[in-house]
N, C-alpha and C positions, 0 to 999 in steps of 0.2 A: 297228937296235940297240934291244934292249928297255932301256927305262927304270922303274928301281924308285923308289919313293917313300923319300923322305929320313926315316932314324933320326934322332928328336930326342932327346938324352938329358934325363932328368929325375928329381927327388930323389921323387916321388912315391911313398908306400910301397904304393899301389895300381896301383902299373904293371902286373904282369900281369895287372889286369884291364884296362886299357886297350889293352896291343899285345899281340896275340896272332897266331902265324903264320899265313900266306896264301900259298897256292900256286896259280899261273894253270895252271889244268885245262882250259880252252875254248880250243879252236881258233881261228886266227884265220880271218875268215869269208872274207873277199876271196883268200886263198891259195887256200882250198878250191874256189874258183869257178873261178880260172886255172886249177886242176890238173884241174880237170874238164872244162874246155872244151879241153885238149890232148889230152884221151881223143879227141875228137872225129876228130883226125888221122889215126888209125892206120886208118881207112878210107879214107883217100885215097893212091892210091898214085901219083906225078907221074913223066913219064918224063924230063923235063927235069933236070940233075945240079943246077942252082941251085934250083929249087923242091924236089928232092927233100932239100938239105942245109938248105936253112930250114924243111924239114918236120921233118926231126932235132932241129934245134935248138929248136923251138917244143917237139917231145916232151921235149927235155931239160929245157926252160924249166918244163913241167908236172910233172916230176917233182921239180923243185928247190921249186917251191910246194909239193908236198905234205908232201917231207921238212920244210918248214919251217914248215907249219900243223902236221906234227905235234909241233913241238919244245917243250918244258914249261921253265917260268921256274925258277929255283930258289927255295924258300922264304925267306922275308922277314919279319921282323917291322915291323907298320904300325902306328903309333900314331894314336888316333883320339879327341881332346880331347872331343866331344860326349859320345860312349860313356862316357868317364872321369866326366865331370858326372853323368850320368843315372845311373850306379854309386853316385855319393859321394849323390845325393838319395834314391836309393832306399835305401841305407843309414842315413842321417838319418831317414827316415821310419819306417822299421823298428824305430831305437832309439827315438823319440818315441811309436810304438805300441804298444812294450813298455813304456815309463812311465808309459802313458795308463791301459795295462791294468793294470798294479802298483797307480797310485793310486785306480783302480775299485774292486778287490779290497780295498784298503783300508776304502775308504769304506763298502763293504757289510757289511764286518765290522766297522765302528764302528755301523752300523744295526741290524745282528744283534745286536750285543752291547747296544743300547739296549732294543730289542724283547723280548731275553731277562730284560734287568732290569726291565722293567715287568710281564712275563708273572710273573716270580719274585717281584712286591711283590703282584701281584693275588694269585697263590696263598697267600702269607703270609696275606694279609687274610682270604680264604675259610677259611684253615684253621684261624685267631682266632676266628672267628664262628662256626665248626664248634666250636671247644673250648668257646665261650661257651653254643652250644646245647647241646651235650652237658653240661655241669655243670648247667644250667636243666633238663633232663630229667632227670639223675641225682638233682637235687632235687625235681622231680615226682614220680618214681620212688618217692623215699623217703616222701613226703608220701602216695602212695596204700599204700604198704606198711602206713604206721603207721595210716591210714584202715580199711585191709581187716583189721587185727590189732583196732580197737577195736570192727570191726562182726561180728567173729569171737566175741568177748568178750560183745556185745550177742546175740547170736544164742543161744549157748550158754546164756545167762540165761533167753532169753524160751522157750527150748525147755524148760528146766526148770519154768517157769511153767506154760507151757501142759500139760506133763505132769500136774503136780500137780491141775490145774483138770479136765483131763479123768477124770483117777482120781475126783474127786471127785461129778461130773456121774454119772459111770458107776455110783457107790453110788447119789445120787438116784434115777435112772433105775430102778433095781432095784425099789428101795422104792416107785415111784410104778405099778412095773408090777402087782405083787401089789395095792396097793390098787385098779388101775382091774379085776381078776378078781374081787375081791371085789364091787365096785358091778355087774359086767356078771350074777353071778349074782344078784344082787338084782334088778335089772333084769328079767330073765327070770321070776322068779318075780311079779312086777306084773305083766308082761305076759300071763301064763295067766290072772290073775285078770281082767285086763279083758277079755280075750277072752268069760270066762264070765259077766261082767257086760253084755258086750253081747249075747249069743246070749238072754239073759233080757230085757233090752229089745224087741230085733226082736218078737219074739212078741206084746210089749202092742204096738206099733206099727202091726201088720198088724192087731189087734183095731181099733183107735183109727181106721184109713184106711178100715175097712171100713161102719164107722158113718158118718163123714162123708160116705164117696161117696151113700149113703141119701140122708142128709139134703140133699146138693145137688142131685141128683135131683127130690127132692118141690121144694124153691125154684125149680129151673128152669122145671117144669113151671109152677106158679103167674105167673110172669114171663113165660110165652108167651102165656097168657090174657090180662094187663093189657096186652100190647103188639098185642096182636089187637083189643081193645076201644079201645086210643088211636088204632090208625091207620084203623078206621072212621070214630072221632069226625075224624080231620084231614082224611081223604075227604071228607064231608059239609060241612066249613066250606069247604074250597076249592071246589068245585061251587057255593056260594053266591056267593064273592067271585067265580070267574069268570065266572058270569053278570052280577054285577053291572057287572065292568069291559067284558064285550062291551056291555050297553046303553049304558055312558057312552063308550066308543069309536064305536059309532054316533052316537052325538050330538054328538059332536067331528068324525067324519066331515062329518057336514051340516053342521055350522059353516064347515069349512074350506071343503067345497064352496061354500058360500055367500059367503064373505069372498074365494075364488077369482074366483068372478065379479063382485063387486064390485071387485076389485082390476084384472081384465081391462078394465072399462068404462072405471075410472080410468086406467089406463095407454092406452085409445084413445083417451080425451078428450086426455091429455098429449099423444100423438103428434099430436094433430091441432096442439094448441098448438107442439109443438118446430117442426112444419114453417113455421107461421106466422112462429117466432122465425127461421128461416133467414136467414142472412145472406151475400150472396158472397164470396170470396175477393178481395182487393186484390193487387195489384203492390208488393211494397215495394222502393222506389226512389225517388230524387228527381230522374231526368231528366226532360226536357220530355216525352218520348214515355212514359215510365213514368206521370207525372202525366195526362196526356191517357187515358193508356188505364184508369186509374183512376175519369175521368170516363165511360169507355162502357160499364165494368163496371158503375158505379151506374146509368146509363141502364139497361142490360139488365136490372136487378134490377125496376126499377118496371115492366118488361114482361113479366114474369113467369120470367124466366129466371138460375136462380144460378147463376152462373160458379165453375168451382174447377180450379185448378191452372194459372192464366193464365201465359203466358209474352211476352214484349214482344223483338221482333226488330226492331233498325234497318233499313230496306230503303232505301238511298239516301239523300239528303239532304232529300228530298221525301215520302217516305214510312216507315210502320212497320208490320209485323205483329202482331197479334195472336191467339194461339192459344191457345183453351180447351176445357175440357171443363163436363161441365153436373152440377148434384147430381138424381140420378133421384129420382124419387118414386115409391113403392110404390104399385100400383093400389089404388084405390079412397080413397086416403089426400088425393087431391089437392081440396082445400076449391074445389069449383064449376070447376073448370079454373084454379085461379089460375097453378099454375107450371107450366113444360113438364116433362112426366114423362119423356120421353126426346130423344135427340138430333136424331132426324129432325125432331120436334114444335118444337123449339128454332129450328132451321135454316127450319124454316116463317115462325115466327114473326120471324128476323132478316129475312127477304124482304119482309115489310111493315112493317117498323121501320127501314128502311136512310135515309131521309131523315131521320129523328128524330135516328138517329147521325151523319150530317152535320150536322146544327144543334149539336149537344154539341160536336164538336171545334171548336173556332175556327182558321179558316185553311182550313179541309177544302171544296176547291173541286170535287172530284168525286164521284161517289156510289163508296161503299166497295165494295170487293169481296168477296165471300163465295164459302168453298169449304169444303166436306164433306170431311173427312179421316177417317182410321181411328180412330175414337174421340174426334176432335175437330173443332173448326170453326175456319177461320181468317178472320178480318178483315184485309184490306190496306186502311189509312187513309191519305186524302193529307192532308199537312201542308204542302204548296207555300207557303200562305199565311199560316203561320206566323212571326211577326220573330223571330229564333231571338237576333238581337243584342239585342231589349227582352227578351225571354226571360232571358237570360244575364245583364242588369242588375238585371230584377225579383229573380233569386234571389240575387246578390248583394247588394242590398239588403235583402233577408231574413233574412241571416246575421245574428243576436246577437252583437254585440261587448262584452264587459265593458268598465268605467268605466278611462278611461286609468292611474290609479293601481293598478291589480292588478299592474304589475311590481313598484313598490315594497313592495306589502305581500308578493310570493312571494318579496323577496329578504330583507327585513327578518324574517318568519316562519322563515326556514330559517336554521341557523347553518352548514349545509353545505350544495351544491348540488353535483348531477351535470349536466351537460350531455352528452347522448345524443343523438348525429345522426351523418348521412355531411358531406362536403364539401359546399361550394359553396353551403351552405343558410343561409349568414348567422351561422354559427357566431363568426366575429371579430366582426362588432358586436354581437352578443348580450353577448361577454364582456369588451366597453368598458362594455356597460349594467351588468352585473352587478357587476363592480369599482367601479366609481363608485358604484351605491348602496352596497356594501358598505364602501368609504371614507367616506362620508356617515354610515354607521350608527355607524361607530368614531371619529366626530369628527373625520377626516380626516388622522390622524396615525398612520394605520396604517403599517405595514413591508408593501411587497410582496414575495413571494419568487417565484420564477416557477423552473419546470423545464419544459423541453421534450426530448420522449424523441426527436421524430423533424427536431428545429433545422429549422422551419418558417422563410421568410421573414417571415410579420408579428408574429412575436412577438422579432423581434430587437431592435425601440425598446425593449423591456423589459429587455432586457441581462440574460436567464436565469443565475440561480444554476447551476444543474443542467444539464447538454446531454448527453443521450445515455439510453438506458435506464437504464445503471450508475449515474450520478449523480443521476437520479433517483428510484432507490431509496435511494440514500444519504441524497437529501433526506428522503423520507418518513420514515426512520428518524431524522436530526435534528429533523424537527417532532414525530414521537411523543415524541423524549427530552426534547425542548422542553416539552409536555404535562405529563411524568412529574417533570421537575425544578419546575414549577409546584404539582404537586399534593403534594411532598413540601414547599415554602415552605410552604404551607396548613399542613400537617400541621403544620408546627413551629411557626407560627403558634396553631393550635387548641391544642397541649399547653403553650405558652406563656401561654397564655390571652390572647392579642392579638387586636385586630380582623384578620380574615382579609382581607389585601391583594386588591387588585382588576385589579393588572396594566394601569393605564389610561396607563401613561407606554411600557408595551411590549407594542402590540398589533400582531398580524400577521396577515397575508392569506397562504395559502399556494395558489398555483395550478399544480396540473399537466397540461399538455398532452397528447393522447393516451396516456391512461394504458392502456389495453390494449395498447401495446408492452411496457409495461414488467411487465404480469400474464402475459402469453402467455411473457414469457421465464424469469421468476422466479416466479412462482406456483408452478407444477409444472415446474421446468428439466430436459430433455430432453437439451441438448447439454453433452457433456462439460466444454467450457472453462467456459461458464455456473456449473456444478455447481463445479467447483472454484475460481471468483471469488467466489461465496457462502461457499465453505468458508475460501479466505484471508480473508476480511472480515470473520468471524464473523458472516454473516448465520442466519437459521433456512435449512434444506435447502428446505421446501415453505412454502409460505401465506405467505410473508414479507410481499408487498403487502398481504394480508387484513387480517394481523395487524396494519401498522401504519398502516392504514386503518380498522379499527375502534377504534382506541387514542383517535385522532385525533377519529371522529364520536363515541366515547362520554363523552369526559372531556375535550374541546377548547372546549365550547362556551361555559361558564362559565368558561372561562381567557384569555378575549381573543385567541382561536386560530379562525379560519374559516379553510377551505377550499372550494378550487373543482377541480374536476378536469373534464377534458371525454376523450370518448373516441367510439369507433364502438359500443360496445357494455357497458352497466354493467347489467346485468342478475345476480339474484344466483350465476347459474350461472356466470357468466363471472367474478366477484369472489373466487367459492367462501366466499360468505357467507352466515349464515341470512338469510331474508327479514328475519324481525324486526327484524335488526341494520340492512336496507338500508331499514327505515321512518324511521331517523333523518336520511336523505339527502331532500331535495328535487331533485325530477328535473323537467328540463326536454326532452323529447322535441321532436327539427324534422325538418323533411323526412320521407322514408320511413320513420324510425323512430319517427312519430305512431302509424302502424297498430300497430307493437308495443307500443307504451304501451298502447292502447285493449286489445289484447287481456289484457295484465298487469295492469292495474290496475282493469278495467271487468269487471262482469258483468250479465246480464240487461240491462233496458230501458236502463239508464245506459249500456252498451256499445251498443247499437243506435243512441241517440241521437247518442253522440259519431261512431259510423261515419257517421251521416247527414250530421252536421256536416262531418265532413272529407271527403267525396265532393262537398259543395256547394262546398267553400273550392278542392279541385281543380280543379274546373270551372267556377269562376268565375274563376280565374287563366287556365287556357288556353285560355277562350273571350272573355275580355274583352283579355288579354294585357297587363295593367294591373301594372306590377312593384308598385305598392303592397298589392298582395293575394298576392305570393309568398312574404313570409317571415311565418310564423305557428309556432306551438308549440302543445303539450300541456303544461300546467301540470299538475305533481302533487305536490302538497303531503302531508305525512304524516298520514295517519288524516283526509284530506277527499275531497271529490270533485275528480276531474279534469275543467279544463275547457280549449276551445280557444281561444287569442287571438293577434291580430295582434302581431309583434314590434317595441318602440319605433324610432324614427327612430335613426341612428346619431349624432345631436346632442342626443339629447335630454337626456342627463344629463351633457355634458362641463363644464357650469360648476360640480359637484362633482368633477370627475377629475383629481385634482394626480398623476397619473402621466402617462408618451407615451402618446398615442392610437394605439391598434393601426390597421395600415391592410388593412384586407381586399384581398384577391385580387380585381381587376376581369376580367371574362370578356368577350370581345371577342363580336361579336355572332354570328359563326360557331359559335363553340362553348355560346353560349347558345340560338341556335336549336338546336343538336344535341342538348343537354339538355331543351330545352322537348318536343323532338317525342319523344323516348325516354319523358319522363313523359305526354305523351298518349298514345302505344302503350298504353303502362301502365294508363291511366285506362281505355281503351276495352274494354283485356282485362277489367278490373276489373267494368265494367258487362255486358258479356256473360256472366261470369260470374254476377253478381247475376242477371242476365234467366232462367238456368236454374236459379237453389236453388228448392227446395222453401220454397212460401211459407208452410207452415204449422211453426212453432217450437215443439219440445214443450216445456210448462213455461214459456213467455215469457209475461209479465202485459203487456197491451196498455196498461194505464194506464186511468182514467176517460176521457180526454177521446180515446183514441185514439193518443196519441203513440208513435213510435216503431213501430207496428202497421203503417205505409204505408197506413194509411186516411184519406182525405181528412178536412180538419177539419168540412166540413158536413155529412157523412153518418155514417150510425150504425155503430161498429166492430163487431167480431167478436162472436159469441156468448162469454159469460163460460165459463169452464173446466167448470163444473158441467154448463151446456147442451150441453157439446161433448161430455161422458163419457154424458149420458142420451141423446143423439141416436146416438153410436158401441152405447151397448147394445141402442136399438130398432131400430136398423139393421141389426144381426146376425140373419143367417140358419142356416138349418142346416148351412151349407158353412163358417162361421166368417169369410167375406170380406164387406166393407164394402161398399154399392152404389158409394160415392165411389169406389174403388179399380178404375180401368180398365186397369191391368197386371195384375187377378187373372187375368184372361181372356183377356189379349191373346195373338198366338201368340209363339212364342220366337224371340229375335233370333238371328241366325247370329253364331256368337262370330269367325267367321275373317272376315267382313265387314270391308275398311279402313274407318277413320274412325270418329268419335264424333257421331250427330247430337244435336241439342239434346232431341229428344223421347226417346232412351233415357238423357238426362244426367237428366230428369225423372224417368222413368220407375225406374232405379236407386235416386235420393235418396229418391223416394216409398216405394219399397218395401223399401230399408235401414233408413228410419225406423220402419217398422211392425215389420218382422223382428228388427231388430238383429242380426243373424247373418250372415257372409260366403257361407258355403255356401250356406244357402238362398235367400237372394236372388240367387245367382248360378244354382242350380238352378230358381230361378222366372222369370229374365230371360231366361237361354239356354238353359233345359233340360238342362244337362249336369251331372253327378252330379259328386262331388268324387274327383278321381284325380290321382296325382302324376306318372303317363304319360300322359295324355289331353291333345294339344295344344289341343282345343276348350278344355277346362278351363284350362288356362294362357294361353289367349289371353283368354277371360272373365276370370279373374282380372285380368288385365294390364288391360285396359279399366275392372275395376270399382274396381281402386286407385287408376287415375288419375285418374278421375271425382271418387270421395271426396277426393283431394289436392288438384285443382283447384280443388272448392269449398269449401276450408277446413272440412271434416269428418274425425272423429277416425278413423284407421284401426283396424282389428280387427287384435291380433297383433303383427307386426314394424311399427315406425316406416317411415317414408317414405324408401328408400335402403338401409333393411339388408336387402331381398331383393334379391339379383344383377339379376332381370328390370327393375327400376324404372328403370334406366338405358337398356334396348335402347328401340329402335325397333321399332314393330309388326311390320315388314317383317323386322327382324333378329329379334324373337323366332320369328316362324311358321319363316323360312330354318334357323335353329339347330335346333330341333325337327322339321323335314323331313329334316335332315340327320342 
């Protein structure tokens, strides 16, 4: 039996939406399945009545199921509350959306009204502005019309005036035209009269010209006759004077021939005299080998062998070699065979005097060995019997020392001192003594203000006020400002007519260590941070250190302000100041800086003397190993001759030292021995360089006693410069070569051969001193003309520059290091060029 949904009554006005008629239209599925199964029984026909009855019953049941499946339920109304709620919700949403749309339209309409009001107001403002402009334009138009009317009136008035003026001028023109016509007729009449007069004058002038021509012809004939007579007189006078001059010239020629013969005889006698004045060239050196070689050269001169270009080379501990050429004597100019004329003659004489050479050299136990080389003779001399320690002590005792008070005088003579030298050379002890003497000089109450650019341990006891390069620069500025302040105070005293104050109660000593660190950073700054720092602290952008140092040196001396600066290099080019301003500074060079100081402050014989003393002091220390000879320096006072002296002991001035004592850094034995070995190697290199240098120094003044020339004090020194020049003049032959120039005819060197021999060094230096030209010297020595692409020329140039640089000669053209080949090895240079 079919069940139907229960109908619930309700008062809901929307009931038709919730209750809708429905009808059951789908057949039941299980009834259809049963009906379909019963159709299968129609294919079975059983014989038994019971089975047949059963089959018909099943068939009847299938028919009933089919009928029941086809049965339709009646239409009923079903109430759905969910559908009703959904319908109500949709209705409410529809109403809300309608209300929202109405509100939105109202807002849009209000906004549109607002914008319409704004547009209307803007249009009204535009209309008002346009109205004002229109009024202004109408006023301007009215003014223009008024101006145009006035101009029209003026134009009419001017037109009338010009018309009247034109009429009056036209009338005047007509009158002038009539007058001009009358004048024209008058001028025509006058021209006709002038033409008639000119014709008459032309006839008269033709007659006068014919008469003048006849007179001039007669005058010319008379002048021609007078000229011929004068020419004949001049020729006769010239012949007389010419004959007289010829006779006079003949007499003068005979006189000059007589004078020339007399002069030749005089030159011949002077030549013989100059040969008698010839002196050998000695070795310019101070080592024991060089001094012994000088003795040998003097003995050879006594035997008639004039030594030229000697070269001393140490040959082990017990021998040394002396290589030399000789002065060739022109044939027939040798007085009774006194001197050896050729190298072979000298070699033969040396064979006979070997025993004498052995007697000249003390400690020579064996006979000297003699060798004849290419244009040179070489002696190998035994020195095994020489007491080297005794020689070293003797050389040490021979070095003169200034009086002990020289250090006090040096410090007291300088208001400002610059200490120049490398580390480990006694600078700390020297600073102690300098500050002590400065304190004593200022009465012992001076304030010491210290600046330490590198924060060294030794200066820590002085409690530096300025630490680092930046603070040291500030300290320099404060010191310079203090000097300026004292100058201002003295200026005020002077203007007020008061005695100038002396500042004895406020004396100061400014000491700045490692000043080069400050100079390198801030004199010409390159680091952007340093440049910005200078700008932020109101320092000069360039040369700040130089500016403050100059103010201290120039004006601080009389104001109770003394300065002491120490550094690695205090030359004018490093400080960027004038050399004249550097003269206000007393310089003290120590250690390796001494050679720089000698080259900087000395010239001529003074330089050679100090260089010899410097070499003796170095050899004295390296040979004796006595530490009392280790610390010495070059003292250079302003405008005075520099001198070398030992440094005072560390406790020499401690009694006057009122500030803490600096403690010098002690070196251990291993470091000290390594340092000494480096110095000894450098000394040996210097000795080798000196042994291969040319012994003739152009322009050097040997002095009366031979000091600085390398000659022994008990022998005659080199010939005077005048004699040398006369000798060169007499020895020149038609080729322009000097007989003593052994390299002029020598075979060319191979520029590609590795190594530089001492003979090549001597030959290059001698040739360059004569020619003073790089290309000519290279072509003379190596036979290679100048070429930028020739490997041989580049190799020869490399050797030439290296020889000059290592021997302290000034290079022509580019300085050492500017040529890119200077820093290459010889093999690298040749390899690069081949590749």
